[in-house]
ZAKOL-848654 format. One record per residue (C-alpha): residue number from 0; x, y, z. Coordinates in Angstrom, 1 decimal. Example, Ala and Ser with C-alpha at 12.3 -4.5 7.8 and 13.67 -1.06 7.14 Angstrom:
BEGIN
+-----+--------+--------+--------+
: pos :     px :     py :     pz :
+-----+--------+--------+--------+
:   0 :   12.3 :   -4.5 :    7.8 :
:   1 :   13.7 :   -1.1 :    7.1 :
+-----+--------+--------+--------+
END
This chain:
BEGIN
+-----+--------+--------+--------+
: pos :     px :     py :     pz :
+-----+--------+--------+--------+
:   0 :   31.6 :  130.0 :  -29.1 :
:   1 :   33.3 :  127.1 :  -29.0 :
:   2 :   36.1 :  129.2 :  -28.1 :
:   3 :   34.4 :  130.5 :  -25.2 :
:   4 :   34.2 :  126.8 :  -23.8 :
:   5 :   37.9 :  126.0 :  -23.7 :
:   6 :   39.2 :  129.1 :  -22.4 :
:   7 :   36.3 :  128.0 :  -19.3 :
:   8 :   37.5 :  124.2 :  -19.7 :
:   9 :   40.9 :  126.0 :  -19.5 :
:  10 :   39.8 :  128.3 :  -15.8 :
:  11 :   38.3 :  124.8 :  -14.7 :
:  12 :   41.5 :  122.6 :  -14.4 :
:  13 :   43.2 :  125.8 :  -13.1 :
:  14 :   41.1 :  125.9 :  -10.7 :
:  15 :   40.8 :  122.4 :  -10.1 :
:  16 :   45.0 :  122.6 :   -9.7 :
:  17 :   44.5 :  125.2 :   -7.0 :
:  18 :   41.8 :  122.9 :   -4.5 :
:  19 :   44.8 :  120.6 :   -5.3 :
:  20 :   47.4 :  122.4 :   -4.5 :
:  21 :   45.2 :  124.2 :   -0.9 :
:  22 :   44.8 :  120.9 :   -0.1 :
:  23 :   48.5 :  119.8 :   -0.2 :
:  24 :   49.0 :  123.6 :    1.5 :
:  25 :   47.0 :  122.0 :    4.3 :
:  26 :   48.8 :  119.0 :    4.8 :
:  27 :   52.2 :  120.6 :    4.9 :
:  28 :   50.6 :  123.4 :    7.4 :
:  29 :   49.9 :  120.7 :    9.2 :
:  30 :   53.1 :  118.3 :    9.2 :
:  31 :   54.9 :  121.3 :    9.9 :
:  32 :   53.0 :  122.3 :   13.4 :
:  33 :   53.3 :  118.5 :   14.2 :
:  34 :   57.0 :  118.7 :   13.7 :
:  35 :   56.7 :  122.5 :   15.5 :
:  36 :   55.1 :  120.4 :   17.9 :
:  37 :   57.8 :  117.9 :   18.4 :
:  38 :   60.4 :  119.9 :   18.1 :
:  39 :   59.6 :  122.0 :   20.5 :
:  40 :   59.0 :  118.4 :   22.9 :
:  41 :   62.6 :  117.4 :   21.5 :
:  42 :   64.2 :  120.7 :   23.3 :
:  43 :   62.2 :  120.9 :   26.0 :
:  44 :   63.8 :  116.8 :   26.0 :
:  45 :   66.8 :  118.0 :   25.4 :
:  46 :   66.6 :  120.7 :   28.4 :
:  47 :   66.1 :  118.4 :   31.2 :
:  48 :   68.4 :  116.1 :   29.6 :
:  49 :   71.1 :  119.3 :   29.9 :
:  50 :   69.8 :  119.6 :   33.1 :
:  51 :   70.4 :  116.0 :   34.7 :
:  52 :   73.3 :  115.5 :   33.2 :
:  53 :   74.8 :  118.6 :   35.3 :
:  54 :   73.4 :  117.1 :   38.0 :
:  55 :   75.2 :  113.9 :   37.6 :
:  56 :   78.3 :  116.1 :   36.6 :
:  57 :   77.5 :  117.5 :   40.0 :
:  58 :   77.2 :  114.3 :   41.6 :
:  59 :   80.4 :  112.4 :   40.0 :
:  60 :   82.5 :  115.9 :   41.3 :
:  61 :   80.7 :  115.4 :   44.9 :
:  62 :   82.2 :  111.3 :   44.5 :
:  63 :   85.7 :  112.1 :   43.2 :
:  64 :   85.9 :  114.7 :   46.3 :
:  65 :   84.3 :  112.0 :   48.8 :
:  66 :   86.4 :  109.0 :   46.8 :
:  67 :   89.5 :  111.2 :   47.9 :
:  68 :   87.9 :  112.1 :   51.6 :
:  69 :   88.0 :  108.4 :   52.1 :
:  70 :   91.4 :  107.5 :   50.9 :
:  71 :   92.5 :  109.6 :   53.5 :
:  72 :   90.3 :  108.9 :   55.8 :
:  73 :   91.5 :  105.1 :   54.8 :
:  74 :   95.5 :  106.2 :   55.3 :
:  75 :   94.3 :  108.1 :   58.9 :
:  76 :   92.7 :  104.3 :   59.8 :
:  77 :   95.9 :  102.7 :   59.1 :
:  78 :   97.7 :  105.0 :   60.8 :
:  79 :   95.3 :  104.5 :   63.7 :
:  80 :   95.4 :  100.6 :   63.0 :
:  81 :   98.7 :  100.6 :   63.1 :
:  82 :   99.4 :  103.0 :   65.9 :
:  83 :   96.7 :  100.4 :   68.5 :
:  84 :   98.7 :   97.1 :   66.7 :
:  85 :  101.9 :   99.2 :   68.5 :
:  86 :  100.3 :  100.4 :   71.7 :
:  87 :   98.9 :   96.3 :   71.9 :
:  88 :  101.8 :   95.3 :   71.7 :
:  89 :  104.0 :   97.3 :   74.0 :
:  90 :  100.8 :   96.8 :   76.4 :
:  91 :  101.6 :   93.1 :   76.5 :
:  92 :  105.4 :   93.6 :   76.6 :
:  93 :  104.6 :   95.8 :   79.9 :
:  94 :  101.8 :   93.6 :   81.2 :
:  95 :  104.3 :   90.4 :   80.7 :
:  96 :  107.4 :   92.9 :   82.4 :
:  97 :  104.3 :   93.6 :   85.7 :
:  98 :  104.1 :   89.4 :   86.4 :
:  99 :  108.0 :   89.1 :   86.2 :
: 100 :  107.8 :   91.9 :   88.4 :
: 101 :  105.4 :   90.3 :   90.6 :
: 102 :  106.5 :   86.9 :   90.5 :
: 103 :  110.2 :   87.7 :   91.5 :
: 104 :  108.5 :   90.5 :   94.2 :
: 105 :  106.0 :   87.0 :   95.4 :
: 106 :  109.7 :   85.4 :   95.2 :
: 107 :  111.3 :   87.5 :   97.0 :
: 108 :  108.4 :   87.8 :   99.9 :
: 109 :  108.7 :   84.0 :  100.0 :
: 110 :  112.4 :   84.4 :  100.1 :
: 111 :  111.9 :   86.8 :  102.8 :
: 112 :  110.1 :   84.4 :  104.9 :
: 113 :  111.8 :   81.3 :  104.3 :
: 114 :  112.7 :   81.2 :  108.0 :
: 115 :  109.3 :   82.6 :  109.6 :
: 116 :  106.7 :   80.5 :  111.2 :
: 117 :  102.9 :   81.3 :  111.7 :
: 118 :  102.2 :   80.3 :  115.7 :
: 119 :   98.5 :   79.7 :  116.1 :
: 120 :   96.1 :   79.8 :  119.1 :
: 121 :   98.9 :   80.8 :  121.6 :
: 122 :   97.0 :   83.1 :  124.6 :
: 123 :   98.7 :   85.5 :  126.5 :
: 124 :   98.0 :   88.7 :  124.4 :
: 125 :   98.1 :   91.7 :  126.5 :
: 126 :  100.2 :   95.3 :  125.9 :
: 127 :  102.9 :   94.1 :  128.0 :
: 128 :  103.9 :   90.7 :  126.3 :
: 129 :  107.0 :   89.1 :  125.9 :
: 130 :  105.8 :   87.3 :  122.4 :
: 131 :  109.3 :   85.6 :  121.9 :
: 132 :  109.5 :   84.6 :  126.0 :
: 133 :  105.6 :   83.0 :  125.2 :
: 134 :  107.6 :   81.1 :  121.7 :
: 135 :  110.5 :   80.0 :  123.6 :
: 136 :  107.5 :   78.8 :  126.4 :
: 137 :  105.6 :   77.2 :  123.9 :
: 138 :  108.7 :   75.4 :  122.3 :
: 139 :  109.6 :   73.9 :  125.6 :
: 140 :  106.5 :   72.7 :  127.5 :
: 141 :  104.3 :   71.6 :  124.0 :
: 142 :  107.1 :   70.8 :  121.2 :
: 143 :  109.4 :   69.2 :  124.2 :
: 144 :  112.4 :   70.8 :  123.0 :
: 145 :  115.2 :   72.8 :  124.4 :
: 146 :  114.4 :   76.3 :  123.6 :
: 147 :  118.0 :   77.6 :  125.6 :
: 148 :  120.3 :   78.1 :  121.9 :
: 149 :  117.1 :   78.7 :  119.6 :
: 150 :  118.2 :   82.4 :  118.0 :
: 151 :  115.2 :   84.5 :  116.8 :
: 152 :  115.4 :   88.0 :  115.1 :
: 153 :  111.8 :   88.8 :  115.0 :
: 154 :  108.8 :   87.5 :  117.1 :
: 155 :  105.4 :   89.8 :  117.0 :
: 156 :  101.7 :   88.6 :  117.0 :
: 157 :  100.0 :   91.0 :  113.7 :
: 158 :   96.8 :   91.1 :  112.7 :
: 159 :   93.8 :   92.5 :  113.5 :
: 160 :   92.9 :   92.2 :  117.4 :
: 161 :   89.9 :   90.4 :  118.1 :
: 162 :   88.9 :   90.1 :  121.2 :
: 163 :   89.2 :   86.8 :  123.2 :
: 164 :   90.5 :   85.0 :  120.0 :
: 165 :   94.8 :   85.2 :  120.1 :
: 166 :   96.6 :   86.7 :  116.9 :
: 167 :   99.2 :   84.5 :  115.5 :
: 168 :  102.8 :   84.8 :  116.3 :
: 169 :  105.1 :   85.3 :  113.8 :
: 170 :  108.3 :   84.2 :  114.5 :
: 171 :  112.0 :   84.7 :  112.0 :
: 172 :  114.3 :   82.1 :  113.2 :
: 173 :  118.7 :   83.4 :  112.1 :
: 174 :  119.0 :   79.3 :  111.6 :
: 175 :  116.7 :   77.5 :  109.7 :
: 176 :  118.4 :   73.6 :  111.1 :
: 177 :  116.4 :   75.3 :  114.1 :
: 178 :  113.2 :   76.6 :  112.3 :
: 179 :  113.0 :   72.5 :  110.4 :
: 180 :  113.4 :   71.7 :  114.2 :
: 181 :  110.7 :   73.4 :  115.5 :
: 182 :  108.6 :   72.8 :  112.4 :
: 183 :  108.5 :   69.3 :  112.2 :
: 184 :  107.6 :   68.4 :  115.7 :
: 185 :  104.4 :   69.8 :  114.8 :
: 186 :  103.0 :   66.5 :  114.8 :
: 187 :  102.7 :   67.0 :  118.4 :
: 188 :   99.9 :   69.4 :  118.6 :
: 189 :   98.0 :   67.4 :  117.3 :
: 190 :   94.4 :   67.1 :  118.5 :
: 191 :   94.8 :   70.8 :  120.0 :
: 192 :   93.9 :   74.1 :  119.4 :
: 193 :   97.4 :   75.7 :  118.6 :
: 194 :   99.1 :   75.2 :  115.3 :
: 195 :  102.0 :   75.8 :  113.4 :
: 196 :  102.3 :   76.9 :  109.5 :
: 197 :  105.5 :   78.7 :  106.9 :
: 198 :  104.5 :   82.4 :  106.9 :
: 199 :  103.4 :   82.5 :  102.9 :
: 200 :  102.5 :   85.8 :  100.5 :
: 201 :   98.9 :   86.6 :  100.7 :
: 202 :   98.7 :   85.8 :   96.9 :
: 203 :  100.2 :   82.2 :   97.3 :
: 204 :   98.4 :   82.2 :  100.7 :
: 205 :   95.0 :   82.4 :   99.3 :
: 206 :   95.9 :   80.5 :   96.8 :
: 207 :   97.1 :   77.6 :   98.8 :
: 208 :   93.2 :   77.5 :  100.7 :
: 209 :   91.5 :   77.2 :   97.6 :
: 210 :   93.6 :   74.2 :   97.4 :
: 211 :   93.3 :   72.9 :  101.4 :
: 212 :   90.1 :   71.0 :  100.1 :
: 213 :   91.3 :   69.7 :   96.4 :
: 214 :   94.1 :   68.1 :   99.1 :
: 215 :   91.9 :   66.4 :  101.7 :
: 216 :   89.1 :   65.0 :   98.6 :
: 217 :   92.2 :   63.7 :   97.0 :
: 218 :   93.9 :   62.3 :  100.2 :
: 219 :   90.8 :   59.9 :  100.6 :
: 220 :   92.7 :   57.6 :   98.0 :
: 221 :   95.4 :   56.2 :   99.5 :
: 222 :   97.0 :   55.6 :   96.2 :
: 223 :   97.6 :   59.4 :   96.2 :
: 224 :  100.9 :   60.8 :   97.1 :
: 225 :  100.0 :   64.5 :   98.0 :
: 226 :  102.2 :   67.4 :   98.3 :
: 227 :  101.5 :   71.0 :   98.7 :
: 228 :  104.9 :   73.1 :   97.5 :
: 229 :  103.9 :   76.8 :   98.0 :
: 230 :  101.0 :   77.7 :   95.5 :
: 231 :  101.2 :   74.3 :   93.6 :
: 232 :   99.8 :   70.8 :   94.5 :
: 233 :  101.9 :   68.1 :   93.1 :
: 234 :  100.1 :   64.6 :   92.9 :
: 235 :  102.1 :   61.4 :   92.6 :
: 236 :  105.1 :   63.2 :   91.8 :
: 237 :  103.0 :   65.4 :   89.2 :
: 238 :  101.3 :   69.5 :   88.9 :
: 239 :   97.3 :   68.9 :   89.7 :
: 240 :   95.8 :   71.1 :   87.1 :
: 241 :   92.0 :   70.4 :   88.7 :
: 242 :   89.5 :   68.6 :   87.9 :
: 243 :   90.8 :   65.4 :   89.0 :
: 244 :   89.3 :   65.4 :   92.4 :
: 245 :   86.8 :   63.5 :   93.8 :
: 246 :   84.4 :   66.3 :   94.9 :
: 247 :   84.5 :   69.2 :   93.6 :
: 248 :   82.4 :   70.7 :   96.1 :
: 249 :   84.5 :   73.5 :   97.9 :
: 250 :   84.7 :   74.4 :  101.4 :
: 251 :   84.7 :   77.8 :  103.1 :
: 252 :   86.1 :   75.8 :  107.0 :
: 253 :   89.2 :   77.5 :  107.6 :
: 254 :   91.9 :   74.7 :  106.9 :
: 255 :   95.7 :   75.3 :  108.6 :
: 256 :   98.2 :   73.8 :  107.6 :
: 257 :  100.6 :   71.1 :  109.7 :
: 258 :  103.5 :   69.5 :  109.0 :
: 259 :  104.0 :   65.8 :  110.7 :
: 260 :  107.0 :   63.7 :  111.4 :
: 261 :  107.9 :   60.1 :  111.7 :
: 262 :  106.4 :   57.9 :  113.9 :
: 263 :  108.9 :   57.9 :  116.7 :
: 264 :  109.7 :   55.2 :  118.6 :
: 265 :  109.2 :   53.5 :  122.0 :
: 266 :  112.6 :   54.6 :  123.3 :
: 267 :  112.8 :   58.0 :  121.7 :
: 268 :  109.5 :   58.5 :  123.1 :
: 269 :  111.0 :   57.6 :  126.8 :
: 270 :  114.0 :   59.4 :  126.0 :
: 271 :  111.2 :   63.0 :  125.5 :
: 272 :  109.7 :   62.1 :  128.1 :
: 273 :  113.3 :   62.4 :  130.2 :
: 274 :  114.4 :   65.3 :  128.9 :
: 275 :  112.1 :   67.6 :  130.3 :
: 276 :  114.3 :   66.5 :  134.0 :
: 277 :  117.8 :   65.9 :  132.1 :
: 278 :  118.2 :   68.6 :  129.5 :
: 279 :  120.0 :   71.3 :  131.1 :
: 280 :  117.3 :   74.0 :  130.5 :
: 281 :  117.2 :   76.7 :  133.2 :
: 282 :  113.7 :   75.8 :  135.1 :
: 283 :  113.7 :   79.6 :  136.1 :
: 284 :  114.0 :   80.8 :  132.8 :
: 285 :  111.0 :   78.5 :  131.0 :
: 286 :  108.9 :   77.7 :  134.3 :
: 287 :  105.3 :   76.8 :  134.3 :
: 288 :  103.5 :   76.2 :  130.9 :
: 289 :  102.2 :   78.4 :  128.6 :
: 290 :   98.7 :   77.9 :  129.7 :
: 291 :  100.0 :   78.2 :  133.5 :
: 292 :  102.5 :   80.8 :  133.6 :
: 293 :  102.4 :   83.3 :  131.2 :
: 294 :   98.9 :   82.8 :  130.3 :
: 295 :   97.5 :   83.8 :  133.6 :
: 296 :  100.4 :   86.1 :  134.7 :
: 297 :   99.9 :   88.7 :  131.2 :
: 298 :   96.2 :   87.6 :  130.3 :
: 299 :   95.2 :   88.8 :  134.1 :
: 300 :   97.2 :   92.0 :  133.9 :
: 301 :   95.5 :   92.3 :  130.6 :
: 302 :   92.4 :   91.7 :  132.2 :
: 303 :   92.9 :   94.2 :  134.7 :
: 304 :   93.7 :   97.2 :  132.1 :
: 305 :   91.5 :   96.7 :  129.4 :
: 306 :   88.1 :   95.0 :  131.3 :
: 307 :   88.3 :   92.2 :  128.3 :
: 308 :   87.0 :   88.6 :  129.5 :
: 309 :   89.9 :   86.1 :  128.5 :
: 310 :   90.3 :   82.6 :  128.4 :
: 311 :   92.9 :   81.0 :  131.5 :
: 312 :   93.8 :   77.5 :  132.0 :
: 313 :   94.1 :   75.5 :  135.5 :
: 314 :   95.4 :   72.8 :  135.7 :
: 315 :   94.4 :   71.7 :  132.2 :
: 316 :   90.8 :   73.0 :  132.1 :
: 317 :   90.2 :   76.1 :  130.1 :
: 318 :   88.0 :   78.6 :  132.0 :
: 319 :   86.1 :   82.0 :  131.8 :
: 320 :   87.2 :   84.4 :  134.9 :
: 321 :   85.6 :   88.0 :  135.4 :
: 322 :   88.8 :   90.7 :  135.8 :
: 323 :   87.7 :   90.7 :  139.5 :
: 324 :   89.0 :   87.4 :  140.0 :
: 325 :   92.7 :   88.3 :  138.0 :
: 326 :   94.4 :   89.5 :  140.4 :
: 327 :   94.4 :   86.5 :  142.4 :
: 328 :   95.8 :   84.4 :  139.6 :
: 329 :   98.3 :   87.2 :  138.9 :
: 330 :   99.5 :   86.8 :  142.2 :
: 331 :   99.7 :   83.0 :  141.9 :
: 332 :  101.7 :   83.1 :  138.4 :
: 333 :  104.1 :   84.7 :  140.3 :
: 334 :  104.7 :   82.7 :  143.4 :
: 335 :  104.7 :   80.3 :  140.4 :
: 336 :  107.3 :   81.7 :  138.4 :
: 337 :  109.8 :   82.4 :  142.2 :
: 338 :  109.1 :   78.2 :  142.9 :
: 339 :  109.5 :   76.5 :  140.0 :
: 340 :  113.4 :   76.4 :  140.3 :
: 341 :  112.8 :   73.6 :  143.1 :
: 342 :  109.4 :   72.0 :  142.3 :
: 343 :  110.8 :   69.3 :  140.3 :
: 344 :  107.0 :   67.6 :  140.1 :
: 345 :  106.0 :   70.2 :  138.0 :
: 346 :  108.4 :   70.7 :  135.5 :
: 347 :  107.7 :   66.8 :  134.7 :
: 348 :  104.9 :   67.2 :  134.8 :
: 349 :  104.3 :   69.8 :  132.4 :
: 350 :  107.2 :   67.6 :  130.8 :
: 351 :  105.1 :   64.7 :  130.6 :
: 352 :  102.1 :   66.8 :  130.1 :
: 353 :  103.4 :   68.6 :  126.6 :
: 354 :  104.9 :   64.5 :  125.6 :
: 355 :  101.3 :   63.3 :  125.9 :
: 356 :   99.3 :   65.6 :  123.7 :
: 357 :  102.1 :   64.9 :  120.9 :
: 358 :  100.1 :   62.5 :  118.4 :
: 359 :  103.2 :   60.7 :  115.7 :
: 360 :  102.0 :   60.2 :  112.0 :
: 361 :  103.6 :   58.0 :  109.4 :
: 362 :  102.5 :   60.4 :  106.5 :
: 363 :  105.9 :   62.5 :  105.4 :
: 364 :  103.4 :   65.0 :  103.2 :
: 365 :  102.3 :   68.1 :  104.2 :
: 366 :   99.2 :   67.4 :  106.9 :
: 367 :   96.0 :   69.4 :  106.8 :
: 368 :   93.3 :   68.5 :  110.0 :
: 369 :   89.9 :   68.9 :  109.5 :
+-----+--------+--------+--------+
END
């Protein structure tokens, strides 16, 4: 019996060991299962990481490609910048050359117009008008000068025809001293609707029109010595830069640039009055006045041809007659021209009238009359 109990004890101990081993095996099995699950998770993570790495690698390749394109674009932009700078430099040079050529052209125009004077307010315009004769009559009777020795290169009217308003006449003098003589006697026209101006290119004339109101404002100060030379205004010998005039307002009123002459003495005025009788000019060539002989004759013929209204002058009074009254004026003008050689009284009256219209000025600078 004792031997049997011992065997049973041995068997029981072995059974206990088996239970312990089974428990351990179950624990190991759970650990292995958990490990397998973790391994699967790691494998999936590794697969995702690999995909991410592949994606990043593709992006890096694209970035490298784009960087290469950017380098190419950078070089292209740099080349374009150089080309634009070259074009800008050439454009600046071209603009400079254009401005220089423009200044040269304007200077050449000024030189070509150096001996030109523009006469405004002279009537007698017609299709058959002799513009040079009109100017000679004007010089003789309005400026009280002898036009016989004055030589012209070309005399004509210019501008758009404006009905009753006569177009200006431009006259090119062959000699500067003759032009200066006529210009210096323009002071005699003060108070009339006639004027004498130097001719300038359009660009300079536009600039001068802008400076006329400025010059007028500056001349209000008696201490200012103002002179307009071409398109530049000088105040007390200094170039006017703008912003110093007493009033900045601009006027759209048309201003004529006239010239003045020193005050004449009483004896000189007497000589001027006597010149009409003693200067030896052939009265038949310059008979009548601009408003008496030439205007009446030329405007009358033009009115009969064109059926227009013109302003005529009779006895110093401006009148407007219809074309049906002009034939009598034509005949009267022709008779006046025939008989003027012996008409000493009429000739003297014409000279006196021209002298009486002269207004002297002490100002030696360019004067603008408003």
